[in-house]
KOLTORTI-910281 format. One record per residue (C-alpha): residue number from 1; x, y, z; chain. Coordinates in nm, 4 decimals, padded with zeros to 6 digits. Example, Ala and Ser with C-alpha at 12.3 -4.5 7.8 and 13.67 -1.06 7.14 Angstrom:
NODE   nr      east     north        up  kette
NODE    1   01.2300  -00.4500   00.7800      A
NODE    2   01.3670  -00.1060   00.7140      A
This chain:
NODE   nr      east     north        up  kette
NODE    1   07.3837   08.0705   11.5860      A
NODE    2   07.6712   08.2215   11.3866      A
NODE    3   08.0106   08.1988   11.5568      A
NODE    4   08.2875   08.4561   11.5079      A
NODE    5   08.5691   08.3469   11.2754      A
NODE    6   08.8717   08.1743   11.4245      A
NODE    7   09.2279   08.1394   11.2998      A
NODE    8   09.1403   07.8098   11.1319      A
NODE    9   08.8643   07.9561   10.9136      A
NODE   10   08.8765   07.8556   10.5468      A
NODE   11   09.0945   08.0202   10.2892      A
NODE   12   08.9732   08.3539   10.1566      A
NODE   13   09.2516   08.4112   09.9064      A
NODE   14   09.5896   08.2473   09.8507      A
NODE   15   09.9252   08.4201   09.8684      A
NODE   16   09.9894   08.3277   09.5023      A
NODE   17   09.6647   08.4977   09.3924      A
NODE   18   09.7521   08.8157   09.5798      A
NODE   19   10.1073   08.8128   09.4392      A
NODE   20   09.9747   08.7856   09.0850      A
NODE   21   09.7029   09.0451   09.1423      A
NODE   22   09.9374   09.3047   09.2914      A
NODE   23   10.1989   09.2440   09.0222      A
NODE   24   09.9333   09.2770   08.7498      A
NODE   25   09.8078   09.6027   08.9009      A
NODE   26   10.1638   09.7385   08.9172      A
NODE   27   10.2231   09.6273   08.5575      A
NODE   28   09.9110   09.8143   08.4480      A
NODE   29   10.0255   10.1264   08.6345      A
NODE   30   10.3721   10.0946   08.4797      A
NODE   31   10.2224   10.0816   08.1294      A
NODE   32   10.0067   10.3892   08.1985      A
NODE   33   10.3012   10.5800   08.3478      A
NODE   34   10.5296   10.4788   08.0587      A
NODE   35   10.2719   10.6005   07.8080      A
NODE   36   10.2199   10.9310   07.9874      A
NODE   37   10.5951   10.9808   08.0254      A
NODE   38   10.6415   10.9088   07.6560      A
NODE   39   10.3765   11.1686   07.5686      A
NODE   40   10.5504   11.4155   07.7994      A
NODE   41   10.8837   11.3490   07.6330      A
NODE   42   11.0879   11.0497   07.7358      A
NODE   43   11.3896   11.1147   07.5181      A
NODE   44   11.7050   11.3171   07.5335      A
NODE   45   11.6793   11.6780   07.4204      A
NODE   46   11.9794   11.8117   07.2328      A
NODE   47   12.1598   12.0788   07.4321      A
NODE   48   11.9436   12.0489   07.7452      A
NODE   49   11.9606   11.6838   07.8491      A
NODE   50   11.6792   11.4537   07.9538      A
NODE   51   11.3244   11.5571   07.8690      A
NODE   52   11.0615   11.5933   08.1406      A
NODE   53   10.9400   11.2341   08.1051      A
NODE   54   11.2813   11.0675   08.0726      A
NODE   55   11.3330   10.9543   08.4315      A
NODE   56   10.9660   10.8734   08.5011      A
NODE   57   10.9723   10.6597   08.1860      A
NODE   58   11.2809   10.4694   08.3044      A
NODE   59   11.1394   10.4121   08.6514      A
NODE   60   10.8056   10.2991   08.5062      A
NODE   61   10.9786   10.0634   08.2639      A
NODE   62   11.1767   09.9099   08.5507      A
NODE   63   10.8553   09.8724   08.7510      A
NODE   64   10.6942   09.6988   08.4539      A
NODE   65   10.9838   09.4553   08.4092      A
NODE   66   10.9895   09.3779   08.7820      A
NODE   67   10.6132   09.3183   08.7758      A
NODE   68   10.6496   09.0756   08.4856      A
NODE   69   10.9180   08.8857   08.6772      A
NODE   70   10.6877   08.8700   08.9816      A
NODE   71   10.3957   08.7387   08.7748      A
NODE   72   10.6098   08.4706   08.6097      A
NODE   73   10.7667   08.3810   08.9438      A
NODE   74   10.4274   08.3451   09.1113      A
NODE   75   10.2941   08.1314   08.8266      A
NODE   76   10.5995   07.9037   08.8358      A
NODE   77   10.6181   07.8858   09.2170      A
NODE   78   10.5763   07.5249   09.3265      A
NODE   79   10.6205   07.5999   09.6958      A
NODE   80   10.3230   07.4568   09.8858      A
NODE   81   10.3182   07.7740   10.0923      A
NODE   82   10.2198   07.9756   09.7845      A
NODE   83   09.8709   07.8278   09.7969      A
NODE   84   09.8292   07.8895   10.1686      A
NODE   85   09.6104   08.1607   10.3129      A
NODE   86   09.7015   08.5177   10.2446      A
NODE   87   09.4401   08.6250   10.4938      A
NODE   88   09.1796   08.4456   10.7003      A
NODE   89   08.8415   08.5786   10.8073      A
NODE   90   08.9898   08.6548   11.1489      A
NODE   91   09.2713   08.8547   10.9939      A
NODE   92   09.0305   09.0379   10.7667      A
NODE   93   08.8115   09.1239   11.0665      A
NODE   94   09.1149   09.2607   11.2535      A
NODE   95   09.2141   09.4738   10.9540      A
NODE   96   08.8581   09.6029   10.9246      A
NODE   97   08.8648   09.7108   11.2909      A
NODE   98   09.1537   09.9406   11.2000      A
NODE   99   09.0437   10.0503   10.8522      A
NODE  100   08.6933   10.1631   10.9492      A
NODE  101   08.8128   10.4155   11.2116      A
NODE  102   09.0876   10.5234   10.9717      A
NODE  103   08.8264   10.5881   10.7032      A
NODE  104   08.6182   10.7877   10.9512      A
NODE  105   08.9295   10.9872   11.0454      A
NODE  106   09.0037   11.0712   10.6824      A
NODE  107   08.6403   11.1670   10.6223      A
NODE  108   08.6328   11.3850   10.9357      A
NODE  109   08.9412   11.5833   10.8308      A
NODE  110   08.7299   11.7597   10.5688      A
NODE  111   08.4692   11.8717   10.8214      A
NODE  112   08.6478   11.9244   11.1529      A
NODE  113   09.0102   11.9624   11.0421      A
NODE  114   09.3145   11.7441   11.0822      A
NODE  115   09.4011   11.8468   11.4366      A
NODE  116   09.0647   11.7737   11.5995      A
NODE  117   09.0260   11.4564   11.3910      A
NODE  118   09.3720   11.3438   11.4999      A
NODE  119   09.2931   11.4094   11.8658      A
NODE  120   08.9778   11.1966   11.8477      A
NODE  121   09.1506   10.9250   11.6427      A
NODE  122   09.4545   10.8961   11.8713      A
NODE  123   09.2532   10.9021   12.1933      A
NODE  124   09.0028   10.6518   12.0559      A
NODE  125   09.2735   10.4114   11.9448      A
NODE  126   09.4490   10.4382   12.2781      A
NODE  127   09.1308   10.3576   12.4674      A
NODE  128   08.9981   10.0821   12.2413      A
NODE  129   09.3116   09.9056   12.1196      A
NODE  130   09.5664   10.0114   12.3801      A
NODE  131   09.3182   09.9752   12.6660      A
NODE  132   09.4436   10.2981   12.8229      A
NODE  133   09.2353   10.5077   13.0551      A
NODE  134   09.0384   10.8139   12.9488      A
NODE  135   09.2700   11.0707   13.1094      A
NODE  136   09.5895   10.9305   12.9588      A
NODE  137   09.4243   10.8871   12.6184      A
NODE  138   09.2832   11.2402   12.6251      A
NODE  139   09.6178   11.3926   12.7249      A
NODE  140   09.8071   11.2154   12.4478      A
NODE  141   09.5211   11.2664   12.2024      A
NODE  142   09.5298   11.6420   12.2619      A
NODE  143   09.9063   11.6734   12.3134      A
NODE  144   10.0199   11.5127   11.9881      A
NODE  145   09.7999   11.7201   11.7548      A
NODE  146   09.8835   12.0323   11.9555      A
NODE  147   10.2567   11.9650   11.9092      A
NODE  148   10.1984   11.8986   11.5384      A
NODE  149   10.0000   12.2225   11.5120      A
NODE  150   10.2899   12.4269   11.6445      A
NODE  151   10.5409   12.2352   11.4341      A
NODE  152   10.3559   12.2710   11.1037      A
NODE  153   10.1637   12.5973   11.1440      A
NODE  154   10.4115   12.8034   11.3432      A
NODE  155   10.7612   12.6701   11.2765      A
NODE  156   10.7435   12.5241   10.9240      A
NODE  157   10.4625   12.7575   10.8123      A
NODE  158   10.2837   12.4709   10.6379      A
NODE  159   09.9069   12.5081   10.6644      A
NODE  160   09.7121   12.1869   10.7120      A
NODE  161   09.3334   12.1415   10.6830      A
NODE  162   09.1573   12.3194   10.9663      A
NODE  163   08.8033   12.3002   11.0924      A
NODE  164   08.5621   12.5176   11.2875      A
NODE  165   08.7606   12.5001   11.6141      A
NODE  166   09.0725   12.6478   11.4566      A
NODE  167   08.8587   12.9084   11.2767      A
NODE  168   08.7013   13.0023   11.6093      A
NODE  169   09.0511   13.0431   11.7560      A
NODE  170   09.1566   13.2668   11.4653      A
NODE  171   09.3510   13.0196   11.2492      A
C-alpha cells in the first residue's frame, strides 16, 4: 500500500537547481525586455529627454546583470546546503492543497464574478485550513467581499468582474 509522503522523503529538486533556473528565466526575460525597450527607443531624445524605452531598458539591463551574478554565484556555491532539498514531496503536496483551490477561484471569477468567488474561497479556506465553523466562515466569507464591493464599486468607482448575482441585483 502506498504511504503518504513524510518530511524525510527524497529530494525532488535542490536549492542550487532552483536558484539557477529562476536566474536563467529572469535573464531570458531581461533580454526580451531589453530588446523590446530598444525597439521602442532606449536612447535620449534631443530636446525632450529619455525616450519611451529608456528606463525600462535600464531596469531590464540591471535585472540581466543581477541574474548573471546569481547564476555564477549558484554555480560557484560550495555550501553543502546548496544541494539540499528545495522542496520535498510533503511540501509540494501542501503547496498543491493551496494552489488547486486558488486555480479554481481564478477560473470561477470569469463565470460567477470576483465577489461571489471570493466569498466561496474565503469561507472554504476558513473551514478547511482554519478549521472554523460554518457560521463564522460564512459571515467572514460574505462580509469581506461585501466590504470590497462597496470600496471598489461605490467609493473608488473601479468596476471589477461581476457575475450573474451582481447582474441580477442591477450591477
